[in-house]
Each structure stands twice: as structure tokens, then as C-alpha cells.
PQR file with spaces between the fields and no chain letter, atoms N, CA, C, O and H, PARSE charges and radii, in Angstrom:
ATOM       1  N    MET     1     -66.257  136.484   -3.417 -0.4000 1.5000
ATOM       2  CA   MET     1     -66.676  137.568   -4.284 -0.0000 2.0000
ATOM       3  C    MET     1     -66.910  137.045   -5.697  0.5500 1.7000
ATOM       4  O    MET     1     -67.932  137.343   -6.316 -0.5500 1.4000
ATOM       5  N    GLU     2     -65.957  136.261   -6.205 -0.4000 1.5000
ATOM       6  CA   GLU     2     -66.103  135.722   -7.551 -0.0000 2.0000
ATOM       7  C    GLU     2     -67.305  134.788   -7.639  0.5500 1.7000
ATOM       8  O    GLU     2     -67.989  134.741   -8.661 -0.5500 1.4000
ATOM       9  H    GLU     2     -65.127  136.018   -5.703  0.4000 1.0000
ATOM      10  N    GLU     3     -67.559  134.044   -6.562 -0.4000 1.5000
ATOM      11  CA   GLU     3     -68.699  133.124   -6.559 -0.0000 2.0000
ATOM      12  C    GLU     3     -70.010  133.900   -6.658  0.5500 1.7000
ATOM      13  O    GLU     3     -70.929  133.479   -7.361 -0.5500 1.4000
ATOM      14  H    GLU     3     -67.003  134.082   -5.731  0.4000 1.0000
ATOM      15  N    ILE     4     -70.101  135.023   -5.964 -0.4000 1.5000
ATOM      16  CA   ILE     4     -71.306  135.861   -6.034 -0.0000 2.0000
ATOM      17  C    ILE     4     -71.495  136.381   -7.456  0.5500 1.7000
ATOM      18  O    ILE     4     -72.602  136.367   -7.993 -0.5500 1.4000
ATOM      19  H    ILE     4     -69.355  135.365   -5.392  0.4000 1.0000
ATOM      20  N    ILE     5     -70.403  136.837   -8.055 -0.4000 1.5000
ATOM      21  CA   ILE     5     -70.477  137.358   -9.420 -0.0000 2.0000
ATOM      22  C    ILE     5     -70.881  136.253  -10.387  0.5500 1.7000
ATOM      23  O    ILE     5     -71.720  136.471  -11.261 -0.5500 1.4000
ATOM      24  H    ILE     5     -69.503  136.848   -7.618  0.4000 1.0000
ATOM      25  N    LEU     6     -70.293  135.072  -10.237 -0.4000 1.5000
ATOM      26  CA   LEU     6     -70.634  133.961  -11.126 -0.0000 2.0000
ATOM      27  C    LEU     6     -72.088  133.541  -10.958  0.5500 1.7000
ATOM      28  O    LEU     6     -72.750  133.220  -11.945 -0.5500 1.4000
ATOM      29  H    LEU     6     -69.611  134.895   -9.527  0.4000 1.0000
ATOM      30  N    ASN     7     -72.598  133.536   -9.733 -0.4000 1.5000
ATOM      31  CA   ASN     7     -74.007  133.201   -9.508 -0.0000 2.0000
ATOM      32  C    ASN     7     -74.918  134.241  -10.147  0.5500 1.7000
ATOM      33  O    ASN     7     -75.962  133.903  -10.704 -0.5500 1.4000
ATOM      34  H    ASN     7     -72.060  133.797   -8.931  0.4000 1.0000
ATOM      35  N    THR     8     -74.522  135.495  -10.066 -0.4000 1.5000
ATOM      36  CA   THR     8     -75.314  136.560  -10.673 -0.0000 2.0000
ATOM      37  C    THR     8     -75.291  136.436  -12.195  0.5500 1.7000
ATOM      38  O    THR     8     -76.311  136.618  -12.860 -0.5500 1.4000
ATOM      39  H    THR     8     -73.674  135.770   -9.613  0.4000 1.0000
ATOM      40  N    LEU     9     -74.126  136.129  -12.729 -0.4000 1.5000
ATOM      41  CA   LEU     9     -73.973  136.038  -14.173 -0.0000 2.0000
ATOM      42  C    LEU     9     -74.629  134.794  -14.762  0.5500 1.7000
ATOM      43  O    LEU     9     -74.919  134.763  -15.958 -0.5500 1.4000
ATOM      44  H    LEU     9     -73.298  135.982  -12.189  0.4000 1.0000
ATOM      45  N    SER    10     -74.867  133.784  -13.958 -0.4000 1.5000
ATOM      46  CA   SER    10     -75.438  132.549  -14.493 -0.0000 2.0000
ATOM      47  C    SER    10     -76.841  132.750  -15.066  0.5500 1.7000
ATOM      48  O    SER    10     -77.267  131.985  -15.932 -0.5500 1.4000
ATOM      49  H    SER    10     -74.632  133.810  -12.986  0.4000 1.0000
ATOM      50  N    GLY    11     -77.552  133.752  -14.602 -0.4000 1.5000
ATOM      51  CA   GLY    11     -78.893  134.015  -15.109 -0.0000 2.0000
ATOM      52  C    GLY    11     -78.915  134.937  -16.319  0.5500 1.7000
ATOM      53  O    GLY    11     -79.983  135.183  -16.880 -0.5500 1.4000
ATOM      54  H    GLY    11     -77.206  134.373  -13.898  0.4000 1.0000
ATOM      55  N    LEU    12     -77.762  135.453  -16.734 -0.4000 1.5000
ATOM      56  CA   LEU    12     -77.688  136.390  -17.846 -0.0000 2.0000
ATOM      57  C    LEU    12     -77.370  135.656  -19.153  0.5500 1.7000
ATOM      58  O    LEU    12     -76.898  134.519  -19.126 -0.5500 1.4000
ATOM      59  H    LEU    12     -76.895  135.254  -16.278  0.4000 1.0000
ATOM      60  N    PRO    13     -77.621  136.285  -20.268 -0.5600 1.5000
ATOM      61  CA   PRO    13     -77.282  135.666  -21.555  0.2800 2.0000
ATOM      62  C    PRO    13     -75.775  135.424  -21.688  0.5500 1.7000
ATOM      63  O    PRO    13     -74.960  136.129  -21.093 -0.5500 1.4000
ATOM      64  N    ALA    14     -75.437  134.426  -22.473 -0.4000 1.5000
ATOM      65  CA   ALA    14     -74.029  134.029  -22.631 -0.0000 2.0000
ATOM      66  C    ALA    14     -73.180  135.162  -23.191  0.5500 1.7000
ATOM      67  O    ALA    14     -72.024  135.317  -22.797 -0.5500 1.4000
ATOM      68  H    ALA    14     -76.099  133.854  -22.957  0.4000 1.0000
ATOM      69  N    ALA    15     -73.728  135.948  -24.094 -0.4000 1.5000
ATOM      70  CA   ALA    15     -72.961  137.045  -24.692 -0.0000 2.0000
ATOM      71  C    ALA    15     -72.544  138.065  -23.633  0.5500 1.7000
ATOM      72  O    ALA    15     -71.433  138.592  -23.677 -0.5500 1.4000
ATOM      73  H    ALA    15     -74.667  135.823  -24.414  0.4000 1.0000
ATOM      74  N    LEU    16     -73.424  138.336  -22.698 -0.4000 1.5000
ATOM      75  CA   LEU    16     -73.103  139.278  -21.638 -0.0000 2.0000
ATOM      76  C    LEU    16     -72.027  138.709  -20.714  0.5500 1.7000
ATOM      77  O    LEU    16     -71.139  139.431  -20.261 -0.5500 1.4000
ATOM      78  H    LEU    16     -74.327  137.908  -22.662  0.4000 1.0000
ATOM      79  N    VAL    17     -72.117  137.427  -20.444 -0.4000 1.5000
ATOM      80  CA   VAL    17     -71.100  136.774  -19.605 -0.0000 2.0000
ATOM      81  C    VAL    17     -69.744  136.829  -20.309  0.5500 1.7000
ATOM      82  O    VAL    17     -68.729  137.138  -19.685 -0.5500 1.4000
ATOM      83  H    VAL    17     -72.838  136.841  -20.812  0.4000 1.0000
ATOM      84  N    LEU    18     -69.728  136.529  -21.602 -0.4000 1.5000
ATOM      85  CA   LEU    18     -68.472  136.593  -22.350 -0.0000 2.0000
ATOM      86  C    LEU    18     -67.915  138.007  -22.370  0.5500 1.7000
ATOM      87  O    LEU    18     -66.702  138.192  -22.264 -0.5500 1.4000
ATOM      88  H    LEU    18     -70.552  136.278  -22.109  0.4000 1.0000
ATOM      89  N    PHE    19     -68.772  139.004  -22.504 -0.4000 1.5000
ATOM      90  CA   PHE    19     -68.324  140.394  -22.466 -0.0000 2.0000
ATOM      91  C    PHE    19     -67.709  140.725  -21.111  0.5500 1.7000
ATOM      92  O    PHE    19     -66.672  141.384  -21.037 -0.5500 1.4000
ATOM      93  H    PHE    19     -69.757  138.855  -22.591  0.4000 1.0000
ATOM      94  N    TYR    20     -68.346  140.268  -20.052 -0.4000 1.5000
ATOM      95  CA   TYR    20     -67.821  140.517  -18.700 -0.0000 2.0000
ATOM      96  C    TYR    20     -66.440  139.889  -18.536  0.5500 1.7000
ATOM      97  O    TYR    20     -65.521  140.524  -18.019 -0.5500 1.4000
ATOM      98  H    TYR    20     -69.189  139.733  -20.113  0.4000 1.0000
ATOM      99  N    VAL    21     -66.300  138.653  -18.973 -0.4000 1.5000
ATOM     100  CA   VAL    21     -65.008  137.958  -18.853 -0.0000 2.0000
ATOM     101  C    VAL    21     -63.951  138.689  -19.675  0.5500 1.7000
ATOM     102  O    VAL    21     -62.835  138.907  -19.203 -0.5500 1.4000
ATOM     103  H    VAL    21     -67.047  138.137  -19.393  0.4000 1.0000
ATOM     104  N    TRP    22     -64.300  139.068  -20.902 -0.4000 1.5000
ATOM     105  CA   TRP    22     -63.351  139.781  -21.755 -0.0000 2.0000
ATOM     106  C    TRP    22     -62.964  141.112  -21.122  0.5500 1.7000
ATOM     107  O    TRP    22     -61.781  141.452  -21.082 -0.5500 1.4000
ATOM     108  H    TRP    22     -65.206  138.891  -21.285  0.4000 1.0000
ATOM     109  N    PHE    23     -63.934  141.867  -20.631 -0.4000 1.5000
ATOM     110  CA   PHE    23     -63.670  143.180  -20.062 -0.0000 2.0000
ATOM     111  C    PHE    23     -62.774  143.089  -18.829  0.5500 1.7000
ATOM     112  O    PHE    23     -61.817  143.852  -18.695 -0.5500 1.4000
ATOM     113  H    PHE    23     -64.895  141.592  -20.664  0.4000 1.0000
ATOM     114  N    THR    24     -63.083  142.160  -17.933 -0.4000 1.5000
ATOM     115  CA   THR    24     -62.280  142.050  -16.710 -0.0000 2.0000
ATOM     116  C    THR    24     -60.877  141.540  -17.015  0.5500 1.7000
ATOM     117  O    THR    24     -59.911  142.015  -16.418 -0.5500 1.4000
ATOM     118  H    THR    24     -63.860  141.540  -18.041  0.4000 1.0000
ATOM     119  N    SER    25     -60.744  140.590  -17.924 -0.4000 1.5000
ATOM     120  CA   SER    25     -59.406  140.100  -18.247 -0.0000 2.0000
ATOM     121  C    SER    25     -58.606  141.178  -18.951  0.5500 1.7000
ATOM     122  O    SER    25     -57.405  141.309  -18.713 -0.5500 1.4000
ATOM     123  H    SER    25     -61.528  140.204  -18.409  0.4000 1.0000
ATOM     124  N    ASP    26     -59.253  141.956  -19.817 -0.4000 1.5000
ATOM     125  CA   ASP    26     -58.565  143.047  -20.498 -0.0000 2.0000
ATOM     126  C    ASP    26     -58.087  144.088  -19.488  0.5500 1.7000
ATOM     127  O    ASP    26     -56.966  144.586  -19.580 -0.5500 1.4000
ATOM     128  H    ASP    26     -60.229  141.850  -20.009  0.4000 1.0000
ATOM     129  N    LYS    27     -58.936  144.403  -18.541 -0.4000 1.5000
ATOM     130  CA   LYS    27     -58.587  145.389  -17.512 -0.0000 2.0000
ATOM     131  C    LYS    27     -57.455  144.874  -16.624  0.5500 1.7000
ATOM     132  O    LYS    27     -56.554  145.630  -16.264 -0.5500 1.4000
ATOM     133  H    LYS    27     -59.847  143.998  -18.467  0.4000 1.0000
ATOM     134  N    ASN    28     -57.502  143.594  -16.274 -0.4000 1.5000
ATOM     135  CA   ASN    28     -56.476  143.016  -15.404 -0.0000 2.0000
ATOM     136  C    ASN    28     -55.122  142.931  -16.088  0.5500 1.7000
ATOM     137  O    ASN    28     -54.088  143.038  -15.428 -0.5500 1.4000
ATOM     138  H    ASN    28     -58.234  142.979  -16.567  0.4000 1.0000
ATOM     139  N    HIS    29     -55.116  142.739  -17.397 -0.4000 1.5000
ATOM     140  CA   HIS    29     -53.855  142.550  -18.099 -0.0000 2.0000
ATOM     141  C    HIS    29     -53.304  143.832  -18.714  0.5500 1.7000
ATOM     142  O    HIS    29     -52.235  143.810  -19.325 -0.5500 1.4000
ATOM     143  H    HIS    29     -55.955  142.652  -17.933  0.4000 1.0000
ATOM     144  N    ALA    30     -54.003  144.929  -18.567 -0.4000 1.5000
ATOM     145  CA   ALA    30     -53.544  146.197  -19.136 -0.0000 2.0000
ATOM     146  C    ALA    30     -52.198  146.611  -18.535  0.5500 1.7000
ATOM     147  O    ALA    30     -51.311  147.071  -19.254 -0.5500 1.4000
ATOM     148  H    ALA    30     -54.871  144.947  -18.071  0.4000 1.0000
ATOM     149  N    LYS    31     -52.049  146.452  -17.238 -0.4000 1.5000
ATOM     150  CA   LYS    31     -50.789  146.819  -16.586 -0.0000 2.0000
ATOM     151  C    LYS    31     -49.656  145.916  -17.059  0.5500 1.7000
ATOM     152  O    LYS    31     -48.544  146.387  -17.292 -0.5500 1.4000
ATOM     153  H    LYS    31     -52.769  146.078  -16.654  0.4000 1.0000
ATOM     154  N    GLU    32     -49.929  144.631  -17.200 -0.4000 1.5000
ATOM     155  CA   GLU    32     -48.907  143.704  -17.684 -0.0000 2.0000
ATOM     156  C    GLU    32     -48.469  144.053  -19.102  0.5500 1.7000
ATOM     157  O    GLU    32     -47.283  143.994  -19.425 -0.5500 1.4000
ATOM     158  H    GLU    32     -50.833  144.248  -17.011  0.4000 1.0000
ATOM     159  N    ARG    33     -49.443  144.420  -19.956 -0.4000 1.5000
ATOM     160  CA   ARG    33     -49.100  144.797  -21.323 -0.0000 2.0000
ATOM     161  C    ARG    33     -48.255  146.059  -21.347  0.5500 1.7000
ATOM     162  O    ARG    33     -47.319  146.160  -22.140 -0.5500 1.4000
ATOM     163  H    ARG    33     -50.407  144.467  -19.694  0.4000 1.0000
ATOM     164  N    GLU    34     -48.571  147.024  -20.490 -0.4000 1.5000
ATOM     165  CA   GLU    34     -47.788  148.257  -20.443 -0.0000 2.0000
ATOM     166  C    GLU    34     -46.365  147.976  -19.962  0.5500 1.7000
ATOM     167  O    GLU    34     -45.415  148.555  -20.488 -0.5500 1.4000
ATOM     168  H    GLU    34     -49.332  146.942  -19.846  0.4000 1.0000
ATOM     169  N    GLU    35     -46.204  147.100  -18.977 -0.4000 1.5000
ATOM     170  CA   GLU    35     -44.870  146.728  -18.519 -0.0000 2.0000
ATOM     171  C    GLU    35     -44.091  146.038  -19.638  0.5500 1.7000
ATOM     172  O    GLU    35     -42.897  146.283  -19.813 -0.5500 1.4000
ATOM     173  H    GLU    35     -46.976  146.629  -18.550  0.4000 1.0000
ATOM     174  N    TRP    36     -44.769  145.177  -20.390 -0.4000 1.5000
ATOM     175  CA   TRP    36     -44.119  144.480  -21.489 -0.0000 2.0000
ATOM     176  C    TRP    36     -43.679  145.477  -22.561  0.5500 1.7000
ATOM     177  O    TRP    36     -42.576  145.370  -23.097 -0.5500 1.4000
ATOM     178  H    TRP    36     -45.738  144.978  -20.248  0.4000 1.0000
ATOM     179  N    ARG    37     -44.548  146.450  -22.873 -0.4000 1.5000
ATOM     180  CA   ARG    37     -44.190  147.468  -23.864 -0.0000 2.0000
ATOM     181  C    ARG    37     -43.000  148.288  -23.389  0.5500 1.7000
ATOM     182  O    ARG    37     -42.122  148.629  -24.182 -0.5500 1.4000
ATOM     183  H    ARG    37     -45.444  146.537  -22.438  0.4000 1.0000
ATOM     184  N    SER    38     -42.967  148.603  -22.111 -0.4000 1.5000
ATOM     185  CA   SER    38     -41.859  149.359  -21.549 -0.0000 2.0000
ATOM     186  C    SER    38     -40.552  148.575  -21.671  0.5500 1.7000
ATOM     187  O    SER    38     -39.520  149.130  -22.048 -0.5500 1.4000
ATOM     188  H    SER    38     -43.680  148.326  -21.467  0.4000 1.0000
ATOM     189  N    GLU    39     -40.605  147.289  -21.352 -0.4000 1.5000
ATOM     190  CA   GLU    39     -39.421  146.440  -21.486 -0.0000 2.0000
ATOM     191  C    GLU    39     -38.989  146.332  -22.944  0.5500 1.7000
ATOM     192  O    GLU    39     -37.795  146.310  -23.243 -0.5500 1.4000
ATOM     193  H    GLU    39     -41.444  146.838  -21.046  0.4000 1.0000
ATOM     194  N    LEU    40     -39.953  146.266  -23.839 -0.4000 1.5000
ATOM     195  CA   LEU    40     -39.649  146.177  -25.265 -0.0000 2.0000
ATOM     196  C    LEU    40     -38.974  147.453  -25.755  0.5500 1.7000
ATOM     197  O    LEU    40     -38.022  147.399  -26.533 -0.5500 1.4000
ATOM     198  H    LEU    40     -40.923  146.285  -23.595  0.4000 1.0000
ATOM     199  N    ARG    41     -39.474  148.603  -25.295 -0.4000 1.5000
ATOM     200  CA   ARG    41     -38.837  149.876  -25.664 -0.0000 2.0000
ATOM     201  C    ARG    41     -37.395  149.926  -25.169  0.5500 1.7000
ATOM     202  O    ARG    41     -36.499  150.349  -25.899 -0.5500 1.4000
ATOM     203  H    ARG    41     -40.248  148.646  -24.663  0.4000 1.0000
ATOM     204  N    ALA    42     -37.176  149.495  -23.936 -0.4000 1.5000
ATOM     205  CA   ALA    42     -35.823  149.487  -23.378 -0.0000 2.0000
ATOM     206  C    ALA    42     -34.922  148.546  -24.174  0.5500 1.7000
ATOM     207  O    ALA    42     -33.766  148.869  -24.445 -0.5500 1.4000
ATOM     208  H    ALA    42     -37.904  149.151  -23.343  0.4000 1.0000
ATOM     209  N    SER    43     -35.450  147.392  -24.545 -0.4000 1.5000
ATOM     210  CA   SER    43     -34.674  146.442  -25.340 -0.0000 2.0000
ATOM     211  C    SER    43     -34.331  147.027  -26.701  0.5500 1.7000
ATOM     212  O    SER    43     -33.222  146.835  -27.199 -0.5500 1.4000
ATOM     213  H    SER    43     -36.389  147.130  -24.324  0.4000 1.0000
ATOM     214  N    ASN    44     -35.271  147.734  -27.300 -0.4000 1.5000
ATOM     215  CA   ASN    44     -35.007  148.353  -28.601 -0.0000 2.0000
ATOM     216  C    ASN    44     -33.933  149.424  -28.498  0.5500 1.7000
ATOM     217  O    ASN    44     -33.100  149.558  -29.394 -0.5500 1.4000
ATOM     218  H    ASN    44     -36.172  147.890  -26.896  0.4000 1.0000
ATOM     219  N    GLU    45     -33.946  150.185  -27.415 -0.4000 1.5000
ATOM     220  CA   GLU    45     -32.915  151.205  -27.213 -0.0000 2.0000
ATOM     221  C    GLU    45     -31.541  150.560  -27.070  0.5500 1.7000
ATOM     222  O    GLU    45     -30.565  151.034  -27.650 -0.5500 1.4000
ATOM     223  H    GLU    45     -34.623  150.077  -26.686  0.4000 1.0000
ATOM     224  N    ILE    46     -31.468  149.486  -26.304 -0.4000 1.5000
ATOM     225  CA   ILE    46     -30.197  148.773  -26.129 -0.0000 2.0000
ATOM     226  C    ILE    46     -29.735  148.195  -27.457  0.5500 1.7000
ATOM     227  O    ILE    46     -28.559  148.299  -27.805 -0.5500 1.4000
ATOM     228  H    ILE    46     -32.262  149.101  -25.833  0.4000 1.0000
ATOM     229  N    LEU    47     -30.644  147.593  -28.193 -0.4000 1.5000
ATOM     230  CA   LEU    47     -30.295  147.016  -29.492 -0.0000 2.0000
ATOM     231  C    LEU    47     -29.800  148.095  -30.453  0.5500 1.7000
ATOM     232  O    LEU    47     -28.870  147.854  -31.222 -0.5500 1.4000
ATOM     233  H    LEU    47     -31.599  147.509  -27.911  0.4000 1.0000
ATOM     234  N    SER    48     -30.399  149.259  -30.418 -0.4000 1.5000
ATOM     235  CA   SER    48     -29.951  150.362  -31.277 -0.0000 2.0000
ATOM     236  C    SER    48     -28.538  150.794  -30.918  0.5500 1.7000
ATOM     237  O    SER    48     -27.725  151.052  -31.805 -0.5500 1.4000
ATOM     238  H    SER    48     -31.155  149.455  -29.792  0.4000 1.0000
ATOM     239  N    LYS    49     -28.239  150.873  -29.633 -0.4000 1.5000
ATOM     240  CA   LYS    49     -26.892  151.255  -29.197 -0.0000 2.0000
ATOM     241  C    LYS    49     -25.871  150.203  -29.605  0.5500 1.7000
ATOM     242  O    LYS    49     -24.776  150.545  -30.051 -0.5500 1.4000
ATOM     243  H    LYS    49     -28.900  150.663  -28.912  0.4000 1.0000
ATOM     244  N    VAL    50     -26.215  148.932  -29.457 -0.4000 1.5000
ATOM     245  CA   VAL    50     -25.305  147.863  -29.850 -0.0000 2.0000
ATOM     246  C    VAL    50     -25.066  147.897  -31.353  0.5500 1.7000
ATOM     247  O    VAL    50     -23.934  147.732  -31.808 -0.5500 1.4000
ATOM     248  H    VAL    50     -27.105  148.654  -29.095  0.4000 1.0000
ATOM     249  N    THR    51     -26.121  148.108  -32.123 -0.4000 1.5000
ATOM     250  CA   THR    51     -25.989  148.181  -33.578 -0.0000 2.0000
ATOM     251  C    THR    51     -25.091  149.344  -33.977  0.5500 1.7000
ATOM     252  O    THR    51     -24.262  149.211  -34.878 -0.5500 1.4000
ATOM     253  H    THR    51     -27.041  148.242  -31.754  0.4000 1.0000
ATOM     254  N    GLU    52     -25.250  150.468  -33.318 -0.4000 1.5000
ATOM     255  CA   GLU    52     -24.407  151.629  -33.601 -0.0000 2.0000
ATOM     256  C    GLU    52     -22.938  151.324  -33.313  0.5500 1.7000
ATOM     257  O    GLU    52     -22.062  151.676  -34.103 -0.5500 1.4000
ATOM     258  H    GLU    52     -25.923  150.576  -32.586  0.4000 1.0000
ATOM     259  N    GLN    53     -22.673  150.678  -32.193 -0.4000 1.5000
ATOM     260  CA   GLN    53     -21.299  150.331  -31.839 -0.0000 2.0000
ATOM     261  C    GLN    53     -20.696  149.334  -32.832  0.5500 1.7000
ATOM     262  O    GLN    53     -19.525  149.449  -33.193 -0.5500 1.4000
ATOM     263  H    GLN    53     -23.385  150.392  -31.551  0.4000 1.0000
ATOM     264  N    VAL    54     -21.486  148.363  -33.268 -0.4000 1.5000
ATOM     265  CA   VAL    54     -21.004  147.391  -34.250 -0.0000 2.0000
ATOM     266  C    VAL    54     -20.703  148.086  -35.572  0.5500 1.7000
ATOM     267  O    VAL    54     -19.701  147.782  -36.219 -0.5500 1.4000
ATOM     268  H    VAL    54     -22.437  148.269  -32.975  0.4000 1.0000
ATOM     269  N    ASN    55     -21.558  149.010  -35.974 -0.4000 1.5000
ATOM     270  CA   ASN    55     -21.311  149.755  -37.204 -0.0000 2.0000
ATOM     271  C    ASN    55     -20.036  150.583  -37.107  0.5500 1.7000
ATOM     272  O    ASN    55     -19.277  150.659  -38.073 -0.5500 1.4000
ATOM     273  H    ASN    55     -22.372  149.257  -35.448  0.4000 1.0000
ATOM     274  N    GLN    56     -19.790  151.201  -35.963 -0.4000 1.5000
ATOM     275  CA   GLN    56     -18.565  151.976  -35.775 -0.0000 2.0000
ATOM     276  C    GLN    56     -17.337  151.073  -35.820  0.5500 1.7000
ATOM     277  O    GLN    56     -16.324  151.415  -36.430 -0.5500 1.4000
ATOM     278  H    GLN    56     -20.406  151.140  -35.178  0.4000 1.0000
ATOM     279  N    LEU    57     -17.440  149.926  -35.172 -0.4000 1.5000
ATOM     280  CA   LEU    57     -16.318  148.980  -35.180 -0.0000 2.0000
ATOM     281  C    LEU    57     -16.051  148.468  -36.597  0.5500 1.7000
ATOM     282  O    LEU    57     -14.896  148.329  -37.000 -0.5500 1.4000
ATOM     283  H    LEU    57     -18.263  149.649  -34.676  0.4000 1.0000
ATOM     284  N    THR    58     -17.096  148.191  -37.338 -0.4000 1.5000
ATOM     285  CA   THR    58     -16.950  147.744  -38.723 -0.0000 2.0000
ATOM     286  C    THR    58     -16.262  148.818  -39.556  0.5500 1.7000
ATOM     287  O    THR    58     -15.381  148.515  -40.360 -0.5500 1.4000
ATOM     288  H    THR    58     -18.034  148.304  -37.011  0.4000 1.0000
ATOM     289  N    PHE    59     -16.663  150.069  -39.365 -0.4000 1.5000
ATOM     290  CA   PHE    59     -16.038  151.181  -40.083 -0.0000 2.0000
ATOM     291  C    PHE    59     -14.551  151.266  -39.754  0.5500 1.7000
ATOM     292  O    PHE    59     -13.721  151.432  -40.648 -0.5500 1.4000
ATOM     293  H    PHE    59     -17.379  150.316  -38.712  0.4000 1.0000
ATOM     294  N    ILE    60     -14.225  151.154  -38.492 -0.4000 1.5000
ATOM     295  CA   ILE    60     -12.822  151.227  -38.070 -0.0000 2.0000
ATOM     296  C    ILE    60     -12.017  150.091  -38.687  0.5500 1.7000
ATOM     297  O    ILE    60     -10.918  150.307  -39.198 -0.5500 1.4000
ATOM     298  H    ILE    60     -14.899  151.019  -37.767  0.4000 1.0000
ATOM     299  N    ILE    61     -12.560  148.896  -38.639 -0.4000 1.5000
ATOM     300  CA   ILE    61     -11.849  147.740  -39.201 -0.0000 2.0000
ATOM     301  C    ILE    61     -11.645  147.915  -40.701  0.5500 1.7000
ATOM     302  O    ILE    61     -10.551  147.669  -41.209 -0.5500 1.4000
ATOM     303  H    ILE    61     -13.453  148.721  -38.224  0.4000 1.0000
ATOM     304  N    GLN    62     -12.676  148.335  -41.406 -0.4000 1.5000
ATOM     305  CA   GLN    62     -12.556  148.496  -42.846 -0.0000 2.0000
ATOM     306  C    GLN    62     -11.564  149.583  -43.221  0.5500 1.7000
ATOM     307  O    GLN    62     -10.751  149.393  -44.126 -0.5500 1.4000
ATOM     308  H    GLN    62     -13.564  148.535  -40.993  0.4000 1.0000
ATOM     309  N    ASN    63     -11.620  150.712  -42.543 -0.4000 1.5000
ATOM     310  CA   ASN    63     -10.801  151.857  -42.947 -0.0000 2.0000
ATOM     311  C    ASN    63      -9.379  151.843  -42.397  0.5500 1.7000
ATOM     312  O    ASN    63      -8.463  152.332  -43.057 -0.5500 1.4000
ATOM     313  H    ASN    63     -12.280  150.866  -41.808  0.4000 1.0000
ATOM     314  N    TYR    64      -9.181  151.305  -41.224 -0.4000 1.5000
ATOM     315  CA   TYR    64      -7.857  151.393  -40.628 -0.0000 2.0000
ATOM     316  C    TYR    64      -7.093  150.080  -40.678  0.5500 1.7000
ATOM     317  O    TYR    64      -5.876  150.085  -40.862 -0.5500 1.4000
ATOM     318  H    TYR    64      -9.925  150.908  -40.688  0.4000 1.0000
ATOM     319  N    VAL    65      -7.759  148.990  -40.523 -0.4000 1.5000
ATOM     320  CA   VAL    65      -7.063  147.704  -40.496 -0.0000 2.0000
ATOM     321  C    VAL    65      -6.904  147.163  -41.912  0.5500 1.7000
ATOM     322  O    VAL    65      -5.785  146.888  -42.345 -0.5500 1.4000
ATOM     323  H    VAL    65      -8.748  148.985  -40.373  0.4000 1.0000
ATOM     324  N    ILE    66      -7.989  147.010  -42.626 -0.4000 1.5000
ATOM     325  CA   ILE    66      -7.931  146.406  -43.964 -0.0000 2.0000
ATOM     326  C    ILE    66      -7.221  147.327  -44.950  0.5500 1.7000
ATOM     327  O    ILE    66      -6.330  146.878  -45.672 -0.5500 1.4000
ATOM     328  H    ILE    66      -8.898  147.234  -42.274  0.4000 1.0000
ATOM     329  N    ASN    67      -7.594  148.603  -44.997 -0.4000 1.5000
ATOM     330  CA   ASN    67      -6.971  149.529  -45.950 -0.0000 2.0000
ATOM     331  C    ASN    67      -5.505  149.754  -45.624  0.5500 1.7000
ATOM     332  O    ASN    67      -4.687  149.798  -46.543 -0.5500 1.4000
ATOM     333  H    ASN    67      -8.318  148.968  -44.410  0.4000 1.0000
ATOM     334  N    ASN    68      -5.142  149.897  -44.377 -0.4000 1.5000
ATOM     335  CA   ASN    68      -3.727  150.099  -44.010 -0.0000 2.0000
ATOM     336  C    ASN    68      -2.915  148.848  -44.308  0.5500 1.7000
ATOM     337  O    ASN    68      -1.740  148.964  -44.656 -0.5500 1.4000
ATOM     338  H    ASN    68      -5.806  149.861  -43.630  0.4000 1.0000
ATOM     339  N    ARG    69      -3.482  147.677  -44.186 -0.4000 1.5000
ATOM     340  CA   ARG    69      -2.763  146.445  -44.498 -0.0000 2.0000
ATOM     341  C    ARG    69      -2.495  146.367  -45.991  0.5500 1.7000
ATOM     342  O    ARG    69      -1.411  145.965  -46.412 -0.5500 1.4000
ATOM     343  H    ARG    69      -4.436  147.583  -43.903  0.4000 1.0000
ATOM     344  N    LYS    70      -3.483  146.753  -46.792 -0.4000 1.5000
ATOM     345  CA   LYS    70      -3.286  146.754  -48.248 -0.0000 2.0000
ATOM     346  C    LYS    70      -2.182  147.733  -48.632  0.5500 1.7000
ATOM     347  O    LYS    70      -1.352  147.432  -49.489 -0.5500 1.4000
ATOM     348  H    LYS    70      -4.364  147.080  -46.450  0.4000 1.0000
ATOM     349  N    ASP    71      -2.174  148.913  -47.992 -0.4000 1.5000
ATOM     350  CA   ASP    71      -1.145  149.899  -48.271 -0.0000 2.0000
ATOM     351  C    ASP    71       0.229  149.389  -47.849  0.5500 1.7000
ATOM     352  O    ASP    71       1.215  149.635  -48.544 -0.5500 1.4000
ATOM     353  H    ASP    71      -2.849  149.158  -47.296  0.4000 1.0000
ATOM     354  N    ALA    72       0.311  148.686  -46.728 -0.4000 1.5000
ATOM     355  CA   ALA    72       1.592  148.153  -46.247 -0.0000 2.0000
ATOM     356  C    ALA    72       2.092  147.048  -47.175  0.5500 1.7000
ATOM     357  O    ALA    72       3.297  146.922  -47.393 -0.5500 1.4000
ATOM     358  H    ALA    72      -0.489  148.486  -46.164  0.4000 1.0000
ATOM     359  N    ASP    73       1.180  146.251  -47.720 -0.4000 1.5000
ATOM     360  CA   ASP    73       1.589  145.185  -48.626 -0.0000 2.0000
ATOM     361  C    ASP    73       2.129  145.748  -49.939  0.5500 1.7000
ATOM     362  O    ASP    73       2.982  145.123  -50.568 -0.5500 1.4000
ATOM     363  H    ASP    73       0.201  146.353  -47.543  0.4000 1.0000
ATOM     364  N    ARG    74       1.652  146.902  -50.358 -0.4000 1.5000
ATOM     365  CA   ARG    74       2.124  147.526  -51.592 -0.0000 2.0000
ATOM     366  C    ARG    74       3.523  148.126  -51.437  0.5500 1.7000
ATOM     367  O    ARG    74       4.303  148.164  -52.388 -0.5500 1.4000
ATOM     368  H    ARG    74       0.959  147.410  -49.846  0.4000 1.0000
ATOM     369  N    GLY    75       3.826  148.589  -50.236 -0.4000 1.5000
ATOM     370  CA   GLY    75       5.079  149.308  -50.004 -0.0000 2.0000
ATOM     371  C    GLY    75       6.211  148.444  -49.786  0.5500 1.7000
ATOM     372  O    GLY    75       7.324  148.926  -49.579 -0.5500 1.4000
ATOM     373  H    GLY    75       3.192  148.558  -49.463  0.4000 1.0000
């Protein structure tokens, strides 16, 4: 099939051949790009949750561990 298409395209101007190659490769990779975007969204959601947990842990450490230790050292 590809050989027939290439033989047909050989008689056409180079710009048209380049357009055909660009169009078919763009069409073929559209699904891959969408899967990549989906994975990226999932990764961003996970990263947001991890960042939130780290921020909560930092708050706990600052307010309960460090501040309570300072208060205990004063007493």
C-alpha cells in the first residue's frame, strides 16, 4: 500500500509530498500525544497531592515540634 502511494506521489511536486507526509504523521501521532497529555495530567495531580502533604507535614513540624521544643526549653 505504501509503495503504491509513494509511486503516486513521486510524480507530484515536492511541497505536496511534504504536506502528505506531515499530515499522515500528524494524524498517526495524535493518539500518542493525547495519551502523553493524559499521563502528564495524572502526574500533575499526583505531584499536587504530594506537595500538599509535604506542606501539611512542614506545618506540623514547625508548629508542634519546633515551637513546643522552644517552649519546653524555656520552662
